[in-house]
N, C-alpha and C positions, 0 to 999 in steps of 0.2 A: 915970232913968239911961239914958244913951245906949248902944244896943247896939253891941257891938264888931264892926267890919267884918271880913269873912273875909280870910285872907291870899291867897287866889286865887279866881279866878272859877269854879273847878271843884271840886266837893266829891265825895268818894268815899264811897259808902254800900254796905253789904252787901245784896246782892240777896236777895229771897225765892225760894223754889223755883220759883214760877210765873214769875219774871222771868228764869230762865235761858234760854239760847239766844236772847237778844235782842241787838239791835245798836242803838247810839245814833248818830244822824245829825244833824249840825249844820253850820251855815255859819260859826260863829265858832271852835269848838274842833275837836279831832281826833276822828275816828270810831274806835271800838274795838268789838271783839266780845268778849264775856265769857261764860264759863260759870259762874263763881262770883261775879263782880263785874260791875257795870254802871256805866259812866261817864255821869254826868248833867251837863248844863249848863243854864244858865238859859234859853237860847234853843233848846235841842235837844229832840228827841223820841225816844221809844223805840218800835221796831217789832219784831214777832215775826219771827225768821229761820227757824227750824226747830223743829217740834214732833216728838215721837217718831213720830207717824203720818206726818209729812212725810219723816222720815228713812227710814222703811221704804219709802215710796213711791219715794223717790229711789233707794234701793238696788235695788228691783225694776226701775226703768227702766234703770239701768246694767247690770243682769244681762241684761235683754232686748236691749239694744244689743249686748252682747258675743255673745250667742247668735246674733242676726241677722247680725253681722259674720262669725262663724265659719261660719254656714250658707251665706252668700253665697260665702265662700272655698271651702268644700267643693263647692258647686254648680258654681262655675267650674272647679275641677279636674276634677270628674266630667264636665262637658260636654266637656272636651278629651280625656278618656280613654275614655269609653264610646262605642262605635260605635252606629249605628242598630240593628244586630242585637242589640247588648247591651241597649239600652233596651227592645226588644221582649221579650227574655228576662226582664229584671227585672220588666217589667209583667206578663208571664204568670206569673212566680213569685208575685208579690203576689196576683194574682187567684186563682190556684190554692190558695194557702194560706188566704185569707179564705173562699173558697167551701167548701173542704174542712173547715175547722174550724167554720164557721158552720152548715153544712148537714149535717155529719156524713158527708160523702162521703170515704171512705178513699182512693179513687183520686185525687181532686183533691189531697188532702193529700200523698200519696206523690209525685205529679208535682211539686208545689211544692217539696218537700224535695229531690227529685232536681235540679231546676233551680237551687235555692239552692246545693247542693253543687257543681254544675258551675260556677256563677259564682265560688264561692270558690276552686276549683282554678284556674280561668283567671286569677283575680286574682293568683295567686302568681307568674305570669310577669312581673309589673311590679315585683316587689320587687327592690331593689338599685339601685346607681348605676353608670353607665358613665363611664369616665375615658379620654378619647382626646385626643391632640394632632392637630389637623386643620388643614391648609393647602390652600387652593384657589388655583391659579395658572392664569391664562389668558394665552396668548401675545400676544394683541392685542385691543384693544377695538373695532377697526374692521376691516372686510374688505369684499370685493366679492362680488357674486353669483357662485357657482361656486368660491370659494376658502375651503374650511373652515378653521377655526382650531383649533389644538391646545390642549389643556388637560389638567390633571392634578390629582389630589388625593393628598396625602401624609398618611398616617394612621399614628399611633403609638399602640399600646395600652398604657395605664398601669394597667389593671385587674389585680388579683391573680388573679382567676379568671374564666373566661368566663361570660356570662349567657345564660339560656335565651331563645330567641325574639328576640334582638337582631340587627339588621342595619343597615348603613350604606348610604345611597343619596344621589345627587345628582340634582337636576332639571335637565334640559337641554331647553329649549324646551317645558316642561310635561310631559316624559316622564321618569319615574324611571330612573336607571341604577344598578345594583348595584355596590358597591365591595368590594374585598378588604381584610380587616383582619388584621394590619397590612400595610402595603405601599405601593407607589407605583402609583397607578391612573391610567393615561393614557387619554384619549378625545378625540374630535374634536367640535367644535361645528359643526353643519351650517349651510351657507350656500346652500341650494338656491334660496331666493327672498329678495327684498328684505324687510327688516323688522328688528325688534329681538329678539334671542334672549336670553332670561334663563337664566343659568347659576347654579345654586344655589337655595336654600342646601343645604349638606351637612347631613344630619340623621340622627340615630339613630332607628330605628323599632323599637319593642318591642311585641309583641303575643302573644296566645295562639293556638294552632292553630285554635280554633273561630272566632275573629274577634269576640269579645265586647268586648275591650278593646284599646286602641292608645294608645301614648304616644310622641310625637315630641319630640325635643330637637334644636334647630338649633345648629350649630357654626360656621357661617360666614355672611357676608352674601351678598346676591345681586349677581352681576356681570352687566352688560349688554354684549352684543356687537352693534354696529350693522352690519347688512349693507347696504352701499350699493348703489344700482342701477348697472348697467353704463353707462358714459359713454364718449364719444369726444372727441377734441380737434378742435374746429371752427376754421376759419381766422378770423383777425382781419379786421375790415372797418371801413371808415370809415362804414358805414351807421349812421344815427342820430346822427351828430355834428353839432352846430350851432355855428357860430362865435359865440363870446361872449367879450368882453373880460374878463368876470368868471369865465371858465371856467378849466380847468387847462391848463398848457403841455403841448404834445406834442413829438415829435421831428421833426415836419414843419416845414420852414423856410419863411418867407415874408418879403416885403419890407415888410410893413405890419402891425404889431401892437404890443403893449406889452411882451412878454417878450423882453428883449434876449438875443441869442445870441453874436454875434461881429461882426467887421468884415471886409469883403471889398472887392476892387477894384471900382471903378465900371464898369458896363456900360451900353451904349446902351439907353435905355428905362427906366432906374432913376429913381425919383422923386428930384429934387434936394433935396427937403425932408429926406431921410434921410442927406445927406452929413455925415460927421463932419469938421468943418473943422479941429479941432486936429490930428487924425491926418493930414489932407490937407496941412496946412502943414508938419508934421514930415517927411513922406515925399516931398512934392513931387508926389504923384499923388492923384487923387480916390479917396476911400475912403467907402463907404456902410455903414450899419448893417444887420445881418441879425437877424431876429426868429424866435422860436419861436411857432408858431401856437397860440393858446389856443382851446380848444373846450369845449363842454359836452355831455354825453350822459347821459341818464337812461333806462335800459332797464327796462321792465316786462314780466315774464313771468307769464302767467296760465294756469293749468290747473285744472280743477275736479275734484271728487271725486264729482260727481253721476252716477248710472248712465245718465241720459238722454243724456250726451255720448259714450258709448262703447258699442259693440256687445257687448263682452265684456271680461274682465279682461286679456286679452292686449294689446288696444289700449291699455288704461290703463297697463300696464307700459311699453309702447313710448313713450307720451306722457311718463311720468315720466322715463325715460332721456333723451329729447330735451330736456325742460325743464331737467333738471340740467346737461346739456352746454352749453346756451345760457347758463345762469347762471354756470357755471364760467368760460366764455370771457369774459364781461363782467367778472367779478371780477378775473381775471388781467390784463385790459386796463386796470384802474383806473377803470372806469365806475361811476356810481351805479346800483345794481341794486335793484329791488323785485320779489321773487318772492311771488306771492299764490296762494292756493287757497281752496276753499270752507270756511266756518266749520263747526264740528261741528254735527250735527243737533240741534235743540232737543228737550229732553225733553217728554213730554206735559204740557200745562198751562203750559209756559214760552213766552215770546215768542221767535220766531226771531231770530237775530242778523243784523244788516245790515252787519257789518264783516268784511272778509275776514281770513283767517288769513295773517299775514305770516311767511314763512320766514326764518330768520336768514341774512344774507348778509355777516356780519362777516368770516368766513374760509371757505375752501372746505370745511374739515372740518365747521364748524358747519352749512353749507348741506346737505351730504350727510347729516349726522346728522338734520336736520329732515326731509329728503326720505324717509329710511328709516322714519320713524315714521308717515307718512300711510297711510291705508287707503282703498281704493276703496269707494264706496257709503256713506261716513260723512257726506256733505254733500248738500244739496239745491240749492244755487245753481249754475247752469250757467255756462259760459264767458261767455255774454251778460250775465248778471248781474254777473260779475266785471269785465267791461269797463266797465259803468256805474259800479260802485263804484270802480274804478281812476281813472276820469275825474273822479269827485267828490272823491276823497281824496288822490290823488297829484298833486303839482304839478311843473311843468317837465319833463313827459314828452316825449321825442323819438323813442323807438322802442318799439313794443309787439309782443310775440309772444303770439298766442292759440293755445294748443296744445289740440287736441281729438282725438276719434276720428272715425269715419266717419259717425256719426249726424247731425250738423248738415248742412244743405243749403247750397248756395252762396248762396242768398238769406239764410239766417241769418248766414253769415259776412259778407256785404256789409252787412247791417243792423247787426251788431256793430261793424264798422269805422267806421260813421258816427256812433258815439257819442263819438268823439274829435274834438277841434278840428282845423281844417286845419293842415297843416304837420307833423303827427305821422305818422310812417311806420308802417304796420300790416302785419304779416306773420302770416298764419294758417298753422299747421303742422298738417296733417291726417295722423293716424297710422292707416294701414290695413295691417296685417301682410300681407306677400306682394305688395303692390301695386307697380306700376311707378312709379318716382319721376317726378315732373313738376313743372313750374312754370307757373302761370297768373297773369295779371294782370287784375283786374276794377277798372277805374278806378285809384284810388290803393292798392288792396288787392293784396298779393302772396300767392298761395296756394301753399304748398309741400306736396306729397303725398309721403310716404315710406312704404316698405314694410319697411325695416330701418333700424337705427340708423345704419349707415354711409352710408345715402342722404342723411342730413342734411348731411354735410360737402360732398358733391357738389352738393346742391341750393342750399346757401348760396353756394358758389363760383359757381354758374351765375347766381344772382340778383344777385350783386355785379357780374358781368361784363355783365349785360344792361343 
């Protein structure tokens, strides 16, 4: 008798107790997990998923993970609340209690209990939540040295009752300033020197009188005020312009170029090739073309952050103001400008950078913001090294300003100027506060010495007239 074929390829059988918690895996049928039944297939196999011991081990692992997560959370909160003095007191409390009870020393146990009671009382000052509406307003994000900026913090108290040990403060240039709650608190952002002044955040500071615990809550973001260096308006000059048919048209008119400007009457000496014959035939008089002169000018301004180039920080600040004034004049004249300074000093173990730091010259505001962020003594490459880097990396240079202090000698300046190809005009600006301004020429090198920022205007005018 031929056996009857099954209706399906999968048969369901009741599992034995030892088959529970098993899973069936197959490539032909579906996979199912059963606690009372097990699905079997002809090509499948059954594997053990969990035994009672494995379930207990898994539960222990999950409990350990939860405990570790909560412990890390509590440790993170404690690290931000407990002060160094508080950690010392807590450590002393633990040591005193252990020694007192282990060795039977009543004095240590009493001291430990007293410190524990003190910590518990101080911890009460952190209980409760503060509810404030805080707005930080700064009148301007940019200013100039000597012109402080006004700011204010408007605070509204939404708490039902005052909290012990709570105060509000705002950081201005790294110094905390206390605030009145509630109310409108006005203050000034100092602009005594060039740099970036950070205003904020406004924070709530809660702590105990002893200083064991402290909790800070920030209410606003940080605002930055760029304090720009003092600059002057230097005169425009044709120095550094090179005639180039691929350059930019200027307002200067010429009889021979490619940027057409207008027609004018013929004069003796005009080139007959530029006669406009159609207009001549129409008017009955000779008419010639007039052109706008196209020029190219790429100005490079290099000043270093290396202490070796300056006798003191006063010389450096004068050099920063002179460099910014020269760059602003070039930007307003529509010239291509590259302002470079020393790259940041490399960290121990890192390879020193051989690329200069390029200051943004897209707009005058971007340039002044970048200049306000630099600091003296944060770089090692001097002006001579910047001259070599500029010659290697910047193309089409027509005019170079090397701005330095009184430390470099005339021989150094002459050596730095020779690192550029012939045809590039080199001007060295030596900043020596209080010195008599002067102009010297050493071959193709022009050396301007200034004692005050206003001397730069007169020195450039004198150099242009010479």
